[in-house]
PyMOL Python script that loads the backbone (N, CA, C, O; Angstrom):
from pymol import cmd

cmd.read_pdbstr("""\
ATOM      1  N   MET A   1      -3.342 -14.851 -39.819  1.00  0.00           N
ATOM      2  CA  MET A   1      -3.741 -14.366 -38.521  1.00  0.00           C
ATOM      3  C   MET A   1      -3.108 -12.981 -38.316  1.00  0.00           C
ATOM      4  O   MET A   1      -1.936 -12.775 -38.628  1.00  0.00           O
ATOM      5  N   THR A   2      -3.902 -12.035 -37.786  1.00  0.00           N
ATOM      6  CA  THR A   2      -3.356 -10.694 -37.537  1.00  0.00           C
ATOM      7  C   THR A   2      -2.883 -10.609 -36.108  1.00  0.00           C
ATOM      8  O   THR A   2      -3.424 -11.253 -35.209  1.00  0.00           O
ATOM      9  N   ARG A   3      -1.880  -9.814 -35.922  1.00  0.00           N
ATOM     10  CA  ARG A   3      -1.303  -9.628 -34.576  1.00  0.00           C
ATOM     11  C   ARG A   3      -2.041  -8.476 -33.871  1.00  0.00           C
ATOM     12  O   ARG A   3      -2.283  -7.421 -34.458  1.00  0.00           O
ATOM     13  N   ASN A   4      -2.389  -8.710 -32.606  1.00  0.00           N
ATOM     14  CA  ASN A   4      -3.068  -7.683 -31.814  1.00  0.00           C
ATOM     15  C   ASN A   4      -2.076  -6.588 -31.445  1.00  0.00           C
ATOM     16  O   ASN A   4      -1.003  -6.858 -30.905  1.00  0.00           O
ATOM     17  N   ARG A   5      -2.445  -5.374 -31.739  1.00  0.00           N
ATOM     18  CA  ARG A   5      -1.572  -4.223 -31.453  1.00  0.00           C
ATOM     19  C   ARG A   5      -2.018  -3.567 -30.165  1.00  0.00           C
ATOM     20  O   ARG A   5      -3.212  -3.368 -29.938  1.00  0.00           O
ATOM     21  N   MET A   6      -1.039  -3.224 -29.309  1.00  0.00           N
ATOM     22  CA  MET A   6      -1.347  -2.611 -28.049  1.00  0.00           C
ATOM     23  C   MET A   6      -0.387  -1.450 -27.821  1.00  0.00           C
ATOM     24  O   MET A   6       0.810  -1.587 -28.070  1.00  0.00           O
ATOM     25  N   LYS A   7      -0.873  -0.353 -27.370  1.00  0.00           N
ATOM     26  CA  LYS A   7      -0.054   0.817 -27.083  1.00  0.00           C
ATOM     27  C   LYS A   7      -0.365   1.270 -25.686  1.00  0.00           C
ATOM     28  O   LYS A   7      -1.530   1.288 -25.290  1.00  0.00           O
ATOM     29  N   THR A   8       0.659   1.644 -24.913  1.00  0.00           N
ATOM     30  CA  THR A   8       0.488   2.131 -23.571  1.00  0.00           C
ATOM     31  C   THR A   8       0.866   3.627 -23.548  1.00  0.00           C
ATOM     32  O   THR A   8       1.927   4.021 -24.032  1.00  0.00           O
ATOM     33  N   ILE A   9      -0.027   4.441 -22.974  1.00  0.00           N
ATOM     34  CA  ILE A   9       0.234   5.877 -22.887  1.00  0.00           C
ATOM     35  C   ILE A   9      -0.158   6.389 -21.501  1.00  0.00           C
ATOM     36  O   ILE A   9      -0.916   5.742 -20.779  1.00  0.00           O
ATOM     37  N   SER A  10       0.371   7.561 -21.142  1.00  0.00           N
ATOM     38  CA  SER A  10       0.041   8.171 -19.866  1.00  0.00           C
ATOM     39  C   SER A  10      -1.266   8.953 -19.987  1.00  0.00           C
ATOM     40  O   SER A  10      -1.684   9.320 -21.086  1.00  0.00           O
ATOM     41  N   LYS A  11      -1.905   9.202 -18.838  1.00  0.00           N
ATOM     42  CA  LYS A  11      -3.158   9.976 -18.836  1.00  0.00           C
ATOM     43  C   LYS A  11      -2.890  11.387 -19.375  1.00  0.00           C
ATOM     44  O   LYS A  11      -3.744  11.943 -20.066  1.00  0.00           O
ATOM     45  N   SER A  12      -1.748  11.965 -19.081  1.00  0.00           N
ATOM     46  CA  SER A  12      -1.462  13.319 -19.555  1.00  0.00           C
ATOM     47  C   SER A  12      -1.296  13.331 -21.104  1.00  0.00           C
ATOM     48  O   SER A  12      -1.726  14.269 -21.775  1.00  0.00           O
ATOM     49  N   GLN A  13      -0.680  12.296 -21.630  1.00  0.00           N
ATOM     50  CA  GLN A  13      -0.560  12.208 -23.071  1.00  0.00           C
ATOM     51  C   GLN A  13      -1.914  11.993 -23.722  1.00  0.00           C
ATOM     52  O   GLN A  13      -2.190  12.555 -24.782  1.00  0.00           O
ATOM     53  N   LEU A  14      -2.768  11.175 -23.093  1.00  0.00           N
ATOM     54  CA  LEU A  14      -4.119  10.944 -23.613  1.00  0.00           C
ATOM     55  C   LEU A  14      -4.924  12.246 -23.639  1.00  0.00           C
ATOM     56  O   LEU A  14      -5.646  12.506 -24.601  1.00  0.00           O
ATOM     57  N   LYS A  15      -4.809  13.044 -22.616  1.00  0.00           N
ATOM     58  CA  LYS A  15      -5.535  14.325 -22.587  1.00  0.00           C
ATOM     59  C   LYS A  15      -5.162  15.204 -23.759  1.00  0.00           C
ATOM     60  O   LYS A  15      -6.027  15.857 -24.343  1.00  0.00           O
ATOM     61  N   ARG A  16      -3.880  15.233 -24.116  1.00  0.00           N
ATOM     62  CA  ARG A  16      -3.413  16.072 -25.223  1.00  0.00           C
ATOM     63  C   ARG A  16      -3.818  15.532 -26.582  1.00  0.00           C
ATOM     64  O   ARG A  16      -4.056  16.307 -27.509  1.00  0.00           O
ATOM     65  N   GLN A  17      -3.901  14.207 -26.716  1.00  0.00           N
ATOM     66  CA  GLN A  17      -4.061  13.600 -28.027  1.00  0.00           C
ATOM     67  C   GLN A  17      -5.212  12.597 -28.129  1.00  0.00           C
ATOM     68  O   GLN A  17      -5.134  11.661 -28.925  1.00  0.00           O
ATOM     69  N   VAL A  18      -6.288  12.773 -27.335  1.00  0.00           N
ATOM     70  CA  VAL A  18      -7.353  11.799 -27.257  1.00  0.00           C
ATOM     71  C   VAL A  18      -7.984  11.489 -28.590  1.00  0.00           C
ATOM     72  O   VAL A  18      -8.182  10.322 -28.927  1.00  0.00           O
ATOM     73  N   LEU A  19      -8.306  12.522 -29.360  1.00  0.00           N
ATOM     74  CA  LEU A  19      -8.979  12.286 -30.654  1.00  0.00           C
ATOM     75  C   LEU A  19      -8.070  11.499 -31.600  1.00  0.00           C
ATOM     76  O   LEU A  19      -8.521  10.586 -32.292  1.00  0.00           O
ATOM     77  N   GLU A  20      -6.804  11.858 -31.622  1.00  0.00           N
ATOM     78  CA  GLU A  20      -5.821  11.153 -32.497  1.00  0.00           C
ATOM     79  C   GLU A  20      -5.719   9.663 -32.101  1.00  0.00           C
ATOM     80  O   GLU A  20      -5.681   8.799 -32.977  1.00  0.00           O
ATOM     81  N   PHE A  21      -5.674   9.364 -30.809  1.00  0.00           N
ATOM     82  CA  PHE A  21      -5.551   7.993 -30.379  1.00  0.00           C
ATOM     83  C   PHE A  21      -6.826   7.185 -30.674  1.00  0.00           C
ATOM     84  O   PHE A  21      -6.750   6.034 -31.105  1.00  0.00           O
ATOM     85  N   LEU A  22      -7.991   7.794 -30.440  1.00  0.00           N
ATOM     86  CA  LEU A  22      -9.256   7.085 -30.731  1.00  0.00           C
ATOM     87  C   LEU A  22      -9.389   6.770 -32.223  1.00  0.00           C
ATOM     88  O   LEU A  22      -9.866   5.693 -32.584  1.00  0.00           O
ATOM     89  N   GLN A  23      -8.977   7.691 -33.090  1.00  0.00           N
ATOM     90  CA  GLN A  23      -9.004   7.458 -34.534  1.00  0.00           C
ATOM     91  C   GLN A  23      -8.053   6.353 -34.913  1.00  0.00           C
ATOM     92  O   GLN A  23      -8.372   5.520 -35.761  1.00  0.00           O
ATOM     93  N   LEU A  24      -6.886   6.332 -34.295  1.00  0.00           N
ATOM     94  CA  LEU A  24      -5.881   5.303 -34.589  1.00  0.00           C
ATOM     95  C   LEU A  24      -6.378   3.926 -34.181  1.00  0.00           C
ATOM     96  O   LEU A  24      -6.243   2.974 -34.951  1.00  0.00           O
ATOM     97  N   VAL A  25      -6.945   3.798 -32.996  1.00  0.00           N
ATOM     98  CA  VAL A  25      -7.460   2.495 -32.520  1.00  0.00           C
ATOM     99  C   VAL A  25      -8.600   2.056 -33.389  1.00  0.00           C
ATOM    100  O   VAL A  25      -8.694   0.874 -33.719  1.00  0.00           O
ATOM    101  N   GLU A  26      -9.496   2.983 -33.783  1.00  0.00           N
ATOM    102  CA  GLU A  26     -10.616   2.639 -34.627  1.00  0.00           C
ATOM    103  C   GLU A  26     -10.194   2.166 -35.979  1.00  0.00           C
ATOM    104  O   GLU A  26     -10.760   1.199 -36.489  1.00  0.00           O
ATOM    105  N   SER A  27      -9.193   2.823 -36.606  1.00  0.00           N
ATOM    106  CA  SER A  27      -8.790   2.476 -37.952  1.00  0.00           C
ATOM    107  C   SER A  27      -7.851   1.249 -38.009  1.00  0.00           C
ATOM    108  O   SER A  27      -7.929   0.438 -38.931  1.00  0.00           O
ATOM    109  N   ALA A  28      -6.973   1.136 -37.013  1.00  0.00           N
ATOM    110  CA  ALA A  28      -5.965   0.080 -37.039  1.00  0.00           C
ATOM    111  C   ALA A  28      -6.345  -1.108 -36.183  1.00  0.00           C
ATOM    112  O   ALA A  28      -5.747  -2.176 -36.308  1.00  0.00           O
ATOM    113  N   GLY A  29      -7.330  -0.942 -35.316  1.00  0.00           N
ATOM    114  CA  GLY A  29      -7.689  -1.991 -34.355  1.00  0.00           C
ATOM    115  C   GLY A  29      -6.695  -2.012 -33.200  1.00  0.00           C
ATOM    116  O   GLY A  29      -5.827  -1.146 -33.092  1.00  0.00           O
ATOM    117  N   GLY A  30      -6.835  -2.996 -32.358  1.00  0.00           N
ATOM    118  CA  GLY A  30      -5.911  -3.129 -31.233  1.00  0.00           C
ATOM    119  C   GLY A  30      -6.441  -2.510 -29.982  1.00  0.00           C
ATOM    120  O   GLY A  30      -7.639  -2.249 -29.871  1.00  0.00           O
ATOM    121  N   GLU A  31      -5.562  -2.268 -29.027  1.00  0.00           N
ATOM    122  CA  GLU A  31      -5.925  -1.795 -27.717  1.00  0.00           C
ATOM    123  C   GLU A  31      -5.132  -0.568 -27.361  1.00  0.00           C
ATOM    124  O   GLU A  31      -4.051  -0.338 -27.904  1.00  0.00           O
ATOM    125  N   LEU A  32      -5.661   0.225 -26.449  1.00  0.00           N
ATOM    126  CA  LEU A  32      -4.963   1.368 -25.890  1.00  0.00           C
ATOM    127  C   LEU A  32      -5.041   1.272 -24.395  1.00  0.00           C
ATOM    128  O   LEU A  32      -6.135   1.290 -23.830  1.00  0.00           O
ATOM    129  N   ILE A  33      -3.903   1.169 -23.737  1.00  0.00           N
ATOM    130  CA  ILE A  33      -3.860   1.066 -22.282  1.00  0.00           C
ATOM    131  C   ILE A  33      -3.390   2.426 -21.725  1.00  0.00           C
ATOM    132  O   ILE A  33      -2.342   2.948 -22.108  1.00  0.00           O
ATOM    133  N   VAL A  34      -4.201   2.972 -20.813  1.00  0.00           N
ATOM    134  CA  VAL A  34      -3.899   4.254 -20.210  1.00  0.00           C
ATOM    135  C   VAL A  34      -3.317   4.027 -18.839  1.00  0.00           C
ATOM    136  O   VAL A  34      -3.863   3.268 -18.038  1.00  0.00           O
ATOM    137  N   THR A  35      -2.180   4.703 -18.562  1.00  0.00           N
ATOM    138  CA  THR A  35      -1.492   4.545 -17.269  1.00  0.00           C
ATOM    139  C   THR A  35      -1.501   5.859 -16.471  1.00  0.00           C
ATOM    140  O   THR A  35      -1.606   6.951 -17.029  1.00  0.00           O
ATOM    141  N   ASP A  36      -1.389   5.711 -15.177  1.00  0.00           N
ATOM    142  CA  ASP A  36      -1.254   6.855 -14.251  1.00  0.00           C
ATOM    143  C   ASP A  36       0.020   6.601 -13.457  1.00  0.00           C
ATOM    144  O   ASP A  36       0.065   5.710 -12.609  1.00  0.00           O
ATOM    145  N   GLN A  37       1.039   7.379 -13.733  1.00  0.00           N
ATOM    146  CA  GLN A  37       2.361   7.236 -13.106  1.00  0.00           C
ATOM    147  C   GLN A  37       2.889   5.790 -13.312  1.00  0.00           C
ATOM    148  O   GLN A  37       3.428   5.176 -12.391  1.00  0.00           O
ATOM    149  N   GLY A  38       2.722   5.284 -14.512  1.00  0.00           N
ATOM    150  CA  GLY A  38       3.258   4.000 -14.871  1.00  0.00           C
ATOM    151  C   GLY A  38       2.422   2.776 -14.516  1.00  0.00           C
ATOM    152  O   GLY A  38       2.757   1.650 -14.884  1.00  0.00           O
ATOM    153  N   LYS A  39       1.314   3.021 -13.785  1.00  0.00           N
ATOM    154  CA  LYS A  39       0.436   1.924 -13.415  1.00  0.00           C
ATOM    155  C   LYS A  39      -0.861   2.003 -14.210  1.00  0.00           C
ATOM    156  O   LYS A  39      -1.362   3.094 -14.481  1.00  0.00           O
ATOM    157  N   THR A  40      -1.402   0.852 -14.582  1.00  0.00           N
ATOM    158  CA  THR A  40      -2.654   0.841 -15.346  1.00  0.00           C
ATOM    159  C   THR A  40      -3.738   1.607 -14.634  1.00  0.00           C
ATOM    160  O   THR A  40      -3.948   1.425 -13.435  1.00  0.00           O
ATOM    161  N   SER A  41      -4.439   2.474 -15.372  1.00  0.00           N
ATOM    162  CA  SER A  41      -5.470   3.296 -14.781  1.00  0.00           C
ATOM    163  C   SER A  41      -6.830   2.721 -15.099  1.00  0.00           C
ATOM    164  O   SER A  41      -7.067   2.263 -16.216  1.00  0.00           O
ATOM    165  N   GLY A  42      -7.735   2.742 -14.119  1.00  0.00           N
ATOM    166  CA  GLY A  42      -9.111   2.341 -14.361  1.00  0.00           C
ATOM    167  C   GLY A  42      -9.355   0.972 -13.988  1.00  0.00           C
ATOM    168  O   GLY A  42     -10.475   0.483 -14.133  1.00  0.00           O
TER     169      GLY A  42
END
""", "prot")
cmd.dss("prot")
cmd.show_as("cartoon", "prot")
cmd.util.cbc("prot")
cmd.orient("prot")
């Protein structure tokens, strides 16, 4: 069984590195949680 990977990042960090994060999630699987001032966004 594989373990689900989850990473939490801020919206500002996502803006700077969106392509890198999307490629990472696509290749490694898992989830990406985006936060706004420490709270889940969206």
